[in-house]
Residue, then its C-alpha position, 0 to 999 in steps of 0.5 A: m733626837a740629837g739633843f737627847t743628851l745625858e743632861g736631857n735624860f736626867v731632866s726627863v727622869a726628874s720631870l716624870s718623877v714629879t708626876f709619879l710622886e704626885a700619883l703616889v700622894a694621891i693613892v696614899f690620900a685616897f686609901v688612908v684618909c678615905r679608907k672607909l669609902p668603897s673601893l671604887e670611890k677610893w680609886i675615883i678620889t685617887w684620880l681627883v687628887y692627882d688631878v688637883l695636884t696637877h692643876f695647882t702645883l704644875e699648871g698653876p706655876f705655868v700660868y704664872f710663868s706665862l703671864v709674867g714672861s714665858v716658860n722658856n725664859t724662866n729659871h724656876i725649877l718648876a719651869e724645867v718640867w714645862k721645858e721638858y714637856g715643851k720638847a714635845d709641844s713647843r706652844w708651852l714654851y712661848s706663852d701661846p695665847t690659846i694654851v694660856s687661856l685654857e690653863i687659866l680656866t683649868v686652874v681657876i675653875t677645873g681645879p676647884l671643881a675637882l676639890m668640890l667633887i672630892y668633898a662631895i664624894y667623901f660626905n655623900k652630897h646630893y650634888r655629887h654627879f652634877v659636879q662630876i659631869t661638869l668637871c668631866v665636860c670641862e676636862l674634855y673641852g680643855g683637851w679638845m681645844t688644846f689639840c684640835p686647833e693645832w691639828l687643823v693647821g698641821s701640828p707644826s708645834l708638835d714633835t712626834s719624832f721621838p717615842l718618849y715625846f710622842w707616846i709618853y708626853l703627848v699620848f699617855f699624859n694627855g690621854l689620861w684627861v680623856i679616858f678618866p673623864l669619859l669613865l666618870l661620865w659613864h659612872s655618873w650616867k649609871g649613878l643617875e640611872v640608879m637614883y631614878k629607878t630608886m625614886t620611881t620605885t619609892t614613888t610607886t610604892s608610896k602610891k600603892k600604900k595610899k590606895 
């Protein structure tokens, strides 16, 4: 906590501002570009756009920095976001192999899946729930593999002594990628249930007409 200086305060605010700006962009996109969709779908797309922006504009550079060196030894402005987050979880500073491996999958697979899901929702594609379930499982798996190995060895890389690091960086931001995937899995469950009931009703009606 002694390192939390005026300069550190500025970096914290700037880093958080980046994430909130991306959230604002996501809201504008969903409610302007997708304004004809039902309200629930607009909020789902809001999350998905924020998800895509995070994967490509923040985690994408992280992967690059980590493959050519490390975040801690990079002077790029986007590295400052990860240096700030690294105060809560130092693995992000020094190219931890597990973290980098997961982030490569996130950028290469999860980001494109989120884009595909946005497309599927907007154009009402039949594969929407398949993609939605796959995306959610990938997100939850990524979160589990990010923290479970660390917990098993006593969390030596995590700094939970300062409320900002613990509640905002670790709990809030990582919690988003647990809560929203779980909600979307439930949404797909209910959506598939409705589709099954509709299909069953249609089949029953068709059989009755044939008789």
